[in-house]
N, C-alpha and C positions, 0 to 999 in steps of 0.2 A: 349668322345669329346677329340680328339687329340689337342695338343697345336696349331698346324697349323690351326685347325678348329675353334679355339676361335675367335669370331668376336671382335677384339680389337676396331674397330670403334664404336661398340655398347656398349661394356662393359668397355670402357677405364677408366672411373672414378671408377668403382667397382673393377677393377683389381688392383688398388692401395690400396684397402682395403683387397681384397681376391686375393691371387697370382694365377698364372697360374695353379700350381699343384692342389690347392684347387678347382679352377674352373673346372678342368678336373674331379675331384672326384664328384663334384656336378652334372656334366653333365651325370653321370651314375645313378643318384638317381631317384626313383619313389616315389612320395609323395601322400598320401591320406589326404584330409582335409574334415572332416565330420561336417556338419552344415553350411548352407549358409545364416545365418542372418548377421547382420553387422560385427560381430567379425570374422566370418568365411571368408567372402569375403575380409576383410582387410588382413588377413593372406595369403589368396590365391593370392591376387594381388601382395604382396611383394615377395612371394616365386617364382611366375612366372617371375617377373622382374629380380630376382636374377639369374635365368638360370639353373634350375634343368632339368632332362630329361623329366619328365612328372608330371602333377598334375591332380589327379582325385578329383572332388568335389562331395560330397554325401549329400543328404537331402531327407527325405521322406515327409517333410511338404510342405504346400502351403503358398503363399504370403498373409500376413495380413497387415492391415493398419499400425500397429506399426513398421513393418519391414522397412518401408520407412524412418523412422527416422535416420537410420544409414546404410542401405544397398544401396550403391550408384549405383548399376546396376539394381535395381528394379524400376518399374514405376506403376502408378495407374492402367494402363491397364493390369498389370500382376496379379492383385488380384485374388486369387483362384487357381493360377497355381503353379506348382512345382518350388521351389526356385532354385534348382540346374540347372534345364533346362533353366530357365529364365536368369541365370547368365553366362551360358557356352559360348555363342558367344562373349560377350564383354571381358571376361577373356582370351579367345583364341587369341584375337587381340593384347594383350599386348606384346607378345614375340613370333616371328615366330619359334624360336628354341625349344619351350616348347610345348609338346603335352598335350592338355587339354581335358578332357572328363567328362561327368556327370554320376552319378549313383544314382538311385532313390529307390533301394531296401535296405534291412537290411544289416548290417555288419556281415557276417558270416566268419568263420575261413578260408575257401578256398579263399574268396575275400581278406581278410586281409593279407594273406601270399604273395601276389603279390608285397608288398610295403616294402621299406627300412625305411620309416618314416610314422607314423600314428598320425594325430592330431585330437582330439575331441574338439568341441566347443559347449557350452551350452547344454551339454548332461547330462542325469540322472546318479547318482552315481553308480547305478547297472551296467549300460553299461560301465562306466569308469573302474570299477573293473574287469568286464569280459574281455574287450578288453585289458586292461593293463596287466592282467595275461597272456594272449595269447602272447602279444608282448614281454614281459620279457622273457618268456620261448623259444621264437623263434628268439631272438636277433634282434627284430625290435624296432627302436627308437620310444618312445611313449611320446606324449605331450598332456596335458590337459589344455585348456584355457577357462575361463568363465568370463563373466561380468554381474553384476547385478546393474543397475543404476550407482551410483558413485563409485562402488567397483569392484575390479577385482582380479582374481586368476590365477596362472600359475603353472604347475607341469611338471617336466621332469624326465623320466627314460630312460637312454641310455644303460642299460644293466649292467652286472656284470664286464665287462672289456672293457671300451671305451678308445680308444687311442686319446689323444689330441696332435697334431703335433706342434702346436704353441699356447701357452697359452694366449698371449696378442696381437700378431700381430704387436708389435713394431719393428722398425728397429734394427737389432743387434747392441749392444754396441761395440765400437772400440776405440783404443787409440794408439798413436804413442809412440814408445819405445825409451828411452834415454840410458838405460843400463840394462844388465842382469848379475848377479853375477854367478860365478862358486862355487856352494855351495849346501848343502842339508838342507832345500830346496833352490832352486834358487830364488833369489829376482829380480823381474822385476820392474824397475823404469821407469815411464812414463815421457814424456816431461812436463815441467812446464808451457806449454801454457794454460792448463786448467786442472782441476781435472778429473780423470777418473770416469766412472759411473758403474763400476763393483761391484758385491755383492758377498758375500761368497757363495760357492757352484756352481757358474757359471762355464761353460766350455768354453775354448777359443782355437782358432787355431792361430798359428803364421805364418807370411809370410814376405818375403823381408828382413829377418835378414841376415846381413853380418857377417861372422866369426862363430858364434854359429849356423851353418846352420842345425844342427841336429833337431832343434826345428821346422824348416819349414815343415818337413815331419813327425813330431811326432804324429800328430792327436790331437783330443780334449783333453785338460788338465784341470783338475779341479783346481780352484784357491782359495786362502784364502786372503782376503783383509787385508793389514797392515795399510794403511792410504790412503788419497785421491790421492796420487801420486804413490803408489806402492802396489804390491801384490806378494805372494809367489806361486811357482809352484812345479814341480817335482824336483828330484835330478839332478842337472846340473854339478856336480863336475867332471864328466868324459867327458863332452862335450868340444868342441873347445872353444877358447877364443872369447868372444864377441868383435866385431869390431865397428859396427854402424848399425843404421837403424832398421827397423822392425815395424810391426803392429800386435797388438793383437786384435782379433775379436771374439765376443761372438758366440758360437754355440748353437742354440736353441735345447733344449732337449725335447723329447716326454714325456708325462705323462699319466699313466694309471689310470683311474677313475672307481670307482665301485658305482653303483646306487642301491637303494632299490626299490623293486616293490611297486606299489601304495598301496596295502593293508597293507604293513608293514609301509611305510612312512606316511600313514594316521594317524596311531596310535602313531608313534614315534616322530612326529613333536613337540608335547607339551613337551615330556620328553627331547628332544634334539633340543633346539631352533636353533642350527646351521643349521638345515635342512630348516629353514625359512629365506629367504633373505629379508632384510629390504629395503624398498624404502624411508622410512622417519623415521630417528632414534628417532624422537620425538613421535613415535606411536608404540613402540615395543609391549606393552601389547595389544594394539588395534589389531595389526596384528595377534597375537596369538589367540585373541578372535575371529577374523574373520575366522581363520582356523576352529574353532568349529562351528561358525555361518553358514558358507557355508554348512557344513554337516547337520546342523539343517534345513537349507532351503530345502535340498533334502528330508529330512524326512517330512517336512511340505507339500511339493508338492506331495509326494507319498500318504500322508494321505488324503489330500483335493483335489487332482487332479487339483491343480492350484497354482499359486504363491500368496504371500500375496497381498491383494488389496492395491493400492496406497494410502498412508496416513491413512491406517486403524490402529487405536490404538489397537483395539482388536486383530488383527492379529499379531501386534508387540509384545504384551504380550505373545501370544501363542508361538511365536518364541523364546522369552527369556526363557520361561519355558522349551522348548525342548533343548535349548543350555545348560541350567543349568544341565539337566539330563546327557548330554554328558560331562560336566565338572566333575560331580561326578565320571563317569567311567574313565575319564582321570586323575583324582586327580589334577585338575587345579582349584585353588581358587582365581585367580586374574581376573575374567571375567569383561570385560568392557561392562556392560549391556546397557549403552547408545549407544555404537557403534552397538550392536545387534539390538536395536530398530530402529536406523537410517537405518541400512541395510534393515530391513523389510519394512520400509516406502517407500524406493526407489527401492526395488528389482524388481518391474515390469517394471522399466524404461529401456530404451535401448538408450544409448547416443553415438553419433558419436565420440566425443573427447576421451572418455574412451576406446572405441573400437580401435581407432587409436593408443593409447598408448600401450594397452595390445597386440593388433594385431602386432604392430611393434616389440615388445619384443618376442612374440611367433614365428614370422617369422624368427627373428635372431637365435632363438634356432634351427629352422629347418635347417638353413644354417650351423650352427655348427655341427648338427647331420650328415649332408650330406658330409661336407668337412673336418671335424677333425680340423678345424681352430677355435681358441679362446676357452675360458673356459666356459663350459655349466653351466646353473643354477643347483644348488645342494641344494634342489630339489624343494622347494616351494617358491612362491613369492606372496605376497598380496599387494594390492594397494587400497587406498581410497582417494577420494577428497570430503569428506563430508563437508569440510569447504566451498564448493561452495553453500551450501543450504542457504536460506534466513537467515539473522541475526535476533536476538531476537526482535529488534524494528521494523522489517518489517512485523510482524504479523505471525500467524500460518496458514499454508496451510491446506485446508479442503479436505476431500475425494471427494467432488463434484468438487472442483477446479482442481483436478488431474485425474478425471475419463476420460476414453476414449471417443472420439468424432467422430470416423471414420475419423480421420485426419491423414495426412502424418506425423504429428508431435506428434502423440499419445505417442510414446516412450519417448519423451522429456517432454511432458505435465505431464506424470505420476510422474516425479521428481520435476518439477518446477512450474507446474500449468499453466492454460491457459492465465492468465494475463501477465505472464512473456513472453509467446510465442508471444503475441501481441506486447510487448515491443521490442523483438528481430526483429520483422518484420519492425519496424519503424526506425531501426538504419541506419546510413550512415557511411560507413567505406571506408578508402582509403588504398589500398594495393600497395606497391611499389615492383615490381618483380613478375614474373610468372614463376620462375624457379622451382627447386625441392620442396623447402618448400612452395613457392607460390602456386603451384598446390595442395599440401596437404591442405593448409589453405583454398583455394577456395572450395575444396571438402567439408570440414567441414562447411564452411559458407553456402553452398547450403543445406546440410543436416539439420542443425539447424535452417534454415530459416532466417539467418541474412540479413536484408535489403530486404526481400522478400514480403513486404507488401506496402500499400499506404504510401508514404512519405519516404520509405526506399530506399537505393541504395548502391551498391558496385562499386567503381571505381578502376580499376587495370591498372597500367601502366608498360610497359616493352618495351625497345627499340629493343630487340634482336629478331632474327628470329630463327626458330626451326632447330636444327642440329641433325644429326643421334645419336650423343653421348648423347643427352638429353633423348632419348627414354627409357633408362635403369632406369631412376629415375622419370622423369616427366610424370606420367602415363596419363595425360589428352591429350597427343600428340601421334600420330601414324605415321607410315611411310608415309602415304599419305599427312601428314601435313608438311613434311620437306620443308623448304624455306618460309613457311608462318610465320606471326608475332605471337609471343607467346601469347600476351595479347588477340588477336582476337580469336585464337583457344581455349584458356583457357575459355574465356567467353562463347563461343558456347558450350563447353563441360559441364560446370556447368549448363547451361540452359537446357541441356538434362537431367541432374540429377534432377533438380527442375525447372520446367517451370515457376514458379512464381518468380524466381529471377529477381531483377532489377539490371543489371550489365552493366557497361560502360567500354569499352576497349580503352586505350590510348597508344601511343608509345613515350611518352615524357620522357626526363631525368628530374628528380626532382632537380632543381638547381635555383639560383637566376633568370636565364633567363626565367624560367617557372612559376614565382610567380604569374603572371597574370592569369594563367590557374588554379592553385591550391590555390591561395590566401593564401600564407604563412603569418601568422600573426606575424611574427617577422623578425627582420633584423639579418640574420644569418651570423656570420663571416666566411669567407672562410678558409677552412683548407687545408693545403698542403697535397698532397698524401703521404702515408708512404714511406719512402725511403728504398728500398730494399738493401740488401748487394750486392755489385758487386763482380763473378769468379775472384781474387785480381790482382792489377797492376803487369804486368809481369816484371820479372827480366831477363835481356838479358843473353844469354848463354855465359858468359865471365868468364872463369875459371882462369884468370890470377891473380885475387885477392882472396886468400883463407882464409885470416884472417881479423878480424876487427881491428880497430885502437887500441883496447885494447889487441890485440894478440890472441884472442880466434878464433877458427875455425868458419868461416861464415856459411858453409854448415853443420849444425848440428841440432839435434832435429827435429823439424817439417820442417825445410828448406831443400828442395831437390835440389840437383845440376842438372840442366837440361842438356841434351845432344842432339846434332842435329840428325835428322833422314835422312837416305839416300833414296831418292825417288826411288820407285820400282813399275813398272807397274803391277807386279804380286802380289803386296800386295793389298788385298781387300780394306782396309781402305784408302790407298792412292788413289786408283781408285774411291772410293765412293766420296772422296773430290773433285777430278778433275771433275767428271761427274756433281755433284751437283753445284759446283762453276761455271762451264762453262755454265750450263743451266740457272742459276740465272742471270749471266751477260747478257745472250741472252735475257731473259725476260725484263730486265731493258732497253735494247736498241731496243726492238721490233724485235729481231731476233729469228727465229725458231731454237730450240735446237735439240739435238739428245740423244736418250736413248741407242743407239747401242754401247755397251761397247767395242765390238771387234774393231769397226772402230776407236773409240777414242783411244783405246790402240795401234792400229797400227800407228796412227798419232803421238803418243808420243814416238815411238821407236827411232826416230832421234833427240829427244830433249835432249840436254846436260844440266843438272842442275849443275851449278858451286858449288864446295865444299864450305861448310859454313866456314867462317873465322871470328872469333869475332873481333870487332873493338878494337884496343888497347886504343882508347881514351874514351871508355865507362866506366863510373863510376857506380858501383852498390850502390844504397842507402842502408846504414846500419841502420840508425836511421829514426824515423818518420819525423824529421825535414828535413833530407836530401831528403827523398822521396817527401815531400811537395814541396821543392824547385825545385826538378827535374820535378815534374808534372807541376809547374808553367811555367818553361822553355819550356816544351813540348807543353803546351797550346798555347803559343805565336808562336812557330814554326808551329803548326797546323793551326793557323789563317792565317798565311802568305801562307801556302800551299793551303788552301781552296780558298783564293782570286785568286791565280794563276790558280787554276783549273776552277773557275767560268769564268775567262777571256778566257781561252782556249775553254771552252764549248760554250761561247757566240760567239766566232769567228767561231767555227765549225757550229753552228746553222745558222749563217748568210750566210755561204757558201752553206749549204745543209739544206733546210727547213724541210726535212723529218727526219733529225737527232734530235730525242727527247729522253729524258730519262723518263722512266715510273717507279715511285716509287712502290715498292712491299710491301703491308701490310702483316705482319707476320700472318700466319694461321697454327696453329699446327695440326689441325684435318684433313687437306687435304693431303693425302699421295701421291698425284701426282704432287705437286707444288715444290718439292725439298727443301722446307724450313727446315723440320726436317732432311732430308738427309744431308744437309750441316752442321747443328748444331751437329748432331751425329758424323760425320766424323771429323769436326774441333776440337771438344772437346776431342775426343779420340786420335787424333794426339797429342794434347796438353798433354794429360795424359801420352802418350808414352814418350814425351820429359822429363817428370818429374818422370817417373817410378812409377806412381800411377795407381790403377785399372781403367780400362775403364768402361763405362756405356753403356748398350744396349739401343735400341731405346725407349723402354717402359719407362725406368728410365729417359732418356734424355728429353722425352716429359713432364714428370712430372715436371722437374726442369725448362726447358726453357718456358713451357707454364704456369708456376705457377698454376698448376692444384691442386685443393683441392679434395683429395680422398672423395668419397661419396657413400652411399648405401641407397636404398629406405627404409629399415627398420628404420634407424635412423631418416630420415626426417619425416616419418609417426609418430613416437613416439613423436618427438619434437613438431610437429604441433598439436598433441593431447593435450599436456601439455599447449601450448599457448592458445588453445581455452577454456580450463578449467579456465584459468585466465580471459579470455574474459567474461565468465559467471559472474564472480565476478564484473568486471568493469560495465557491463550493469546493474546489480542489484544495483550498487552503494555502494558496501561494504566499510565501513569506517575503520574497524579494520585492522591494519597492519598484525595481526596474521592470517588472513584468506588467505593471499597471499603467494605464494611460488616462490623461485628461484630454479632452478634445474640444476644439473650436472649429466650426465649419461654417462657411458662407457659400451656399450653393449658387448664389447669384453670380459670383465672380470666380468660382472654383478655387476658393482659398481654404486650405486645410492646415490645421496645426494639431498634431497629436504629440503630446509631450508626456514625459514621466512626471508624476506628482512630486512636489517639493517635500523634502524631509521635514518632519515636524521640528520646530525650534526646540532646542534643549537649554537647560539651565542647571547650574550646580548649587546645591544647598547642603551644607554640612558635609562636604566632601563627596556627595553622591549626585550623579547626573539624572535629571528628570526631563520628560517631555510632556506635551499636552495630553498624551494618551495614558499617562501614569495616574494611578489613584491608589487609595488605601482601602482595601476590602476588609471590613470588620464584621465578624459574626456576633450579633448583639445578644443572642440567647442560645445557649447550648441545652440540649435535652436534659430535663430534670434540674436545671439551674436557673437562678434568678437572672433577670436582664442586667446588662452592664450599666453602671452608673456613669455620670459625667466624670467623676474622679477616676474611675477605672479606665475610661476611654483616654483621658489625658496621660495616664500611666502607660497604657498599651502603646500609644503612638511613640512615647519617649523611649520605651524599652525596645520596641521592634524596629523603629525607624530613626532613632537618635534625633528626634525633633521635638522642640518644646512649643506646645500650642499656646498662642497668645489671644486667639479669638476663634469663635465658632459661629457660623451664620447659616440660617436655613431660610432660603428665599430672602425676604427683606427683614426677617426677625433676627435679633442678636441673641444667640443662645448662651454665649459666654464671652467675657472680655476681661483680661487681666487689668484693664484700666478702671473697671467698675468693681463694686463689692458684690461678687456673685458667689460668696462662700456658702450661702444658703442653698445654692443649686447643686453643689458638689455631690450630695448624696442622692439626688434625683436620678431615676432611670432616664435613659435618653428619650424614650417616648413621652414620659411625664415632662421632661424638659421642653420638648417641642410643643406639647400642649400648653404649657405655662407661657412660653414665649410668644406663640402665635395666637393663643386663645381660640384654637380650633382643634377638633378631634382629628385623629389620623384615621382615614377610611380603613375599614376591615380588610379590603382587598389589597391595600398597599403592602408591598413586600420589601421595599427598600427606602431608606432616607438618604438623600444626597446632601451632604453637609460640607460647607466650604470652610476650610481652616486658614488661619494665618499663623506664621511661625516666627519665633524669636530669632532663629538663625537666618531668616530671609530678610535682611536689612533693607534690600532694594525692592521688596514686594514684587518679585518676578515670578513667583510660583502661581500656577493655575491648576492646583490639584484638588481632588475631592475625596472626602471620606464617604465611601458607599457602605452604609450601615444596614446590614441585613436584619430584618425583623422576624423572619421565619427560619 
């Protein structure tokens, strides 16, 4: 795939994660994914979306009821048919640039030799060892992925010499230079605007140095950090004297990694724990135990020709015995027997969220294998979410409760039982957003049966329509859906996955204006949008003042002295600016523009651009205070100019009714509207003014469009983790220790799953409170008048032993003992709110969220609410 052939419209978000070179390497890779149950199809989906050359899906088995628990491309009508053949058509529709084919025969060596990457899912250990040995000896990247109920396993072998071109994918570190000494070694001092981010052993290139120009062409130089503002380099004693300027930029170094073959890594993992990547540092011994327990599962299956029965205590003890035998061979004496038993009890299960997580990770390893981008897994990874199981006081699940029922949820019932499945069906959930994570969540909702029964429902709202750039991550959408509403198409797609889903699609923004639709049970304060940093107020090109009032050079350190540019019709950037700006002005005034650069260039030949002369009266702001005053003056000038412009436009419109301005909404993803053309040209001309590096269209779109880099593998993994937490919520887990926060970096295989922090508590009037506590007050009982302010104050005093000193609703003060509010004491609470806010309470609103302050809380540490029920 040549760079010109990379479809930036489709891959735009992913290209900010995986660069063009990595995408080209991926475009040459042929990938085999064996096993088309839930885990296999998850990996295949993510790899196809990523954009390799071809994906072959292999499976000799046929569709069973339990497959429908996590395989989103299988239907009840497919029962008894080959899994790979049933999945081929829908996988093929995900990406027109990826050739997808199905294979239903065994994996022989002639067939395996056609691929650069081979992935085995849910396969016997004997097959893993056979295929792994062949792949290692033939330099084929080899990945094993397996899930058993709430547990998962991942293994990677990328050969004895695998080149990683970029270990972390981060933007190269850079720093502005203030001085370089002539010394051995030379000392580079960075500007004191902020500390540099270099580390020992990094290599850097130098550019734009004046004086000691030898460094500009020296090539990558290894550095040694001295402190946060300086580092040492090579011998500079024979170089020219440093004058000013310069930038030091990190040069990413390739790294060669060596992997052990599966048969070796299988035995060495216990002796060398560094071979096992931790996903939860509180479960180190459990993960090592799972390494042996997964091997024991293979032995169990080989001996009994089946997996352990769901919730069979007898089978669990057999698995513990087999695992202990492996412990003796491996000289491992810290076996977590309980983890082995739990694995046996759930091993027959097949859960969509676990497959989404492990599948996302496995697909990311395929991307690494194909592209050489990011650090691969070295070499084992284990994951479990056994804390999702019912807690002790919820009773013990029986074999009968978890036995198969010829149901599409059999894979989930095997883990949680049939009663929990019924509970999931009755849930009502509200999902805001049908984008990348939204699509993945809806997929999981459909597979686990959330809201798919009587009384259950999923409501999804999203205002956006489908764009081409969405198709790379939002797999529920296809090319034929472009222009349609996301929520509608997403709802249709999940109904295809699970026809029993009760799902309603909306296109509303969730905000105070839509409270009536969604019945938000609280008065939410409006939050201002985060203020982004603005490209800085410009300093006019006035070189008459070279020093500050203290006598120091003004243009020093990070401050660049700008210089004027001479307009040249033969300069591509200059012409880009003229063509884009001219066409944008035409669009604003309804005038048809022109793309004929030759004609435009010809028309410009006679244009004489006056030479730039700085105004002698211009003063450059040196301090923040001067800049603030200058901006205030400029605002006043701009107001006057704007009023004059409005007056002129008004007169023109009166004379000519056809004269109208048409505001243009910025759209970054339309390459025909000149919006990005103008931004790229204007920003690069500005960069030339200040002698700073220009940015290409790809980078400019990232900045101007505030694009968040994204890839399907991460969204799949995150959605899987979210739905594991959902299991706990639906069951009603009360122990904080069963819940997990997660931070994952798939680029470097860094995982932190941790227990949430306990909410901070505080004591008021002898009672402990947390942020989750509030006072629920029934404002009106049937047949009675509504509570008054006086009665509310009395109610809180009698029931909670607290004296209210103030009541606040949003920004309005309802009551304060510092003011004379005696006239309000007899008002009902609704009348009080109307009086204080000067607004009516909407008829649909069922609760008022009132913030109190208390006399007993001298330190103002409470964050409690009075939730006042109106109905």
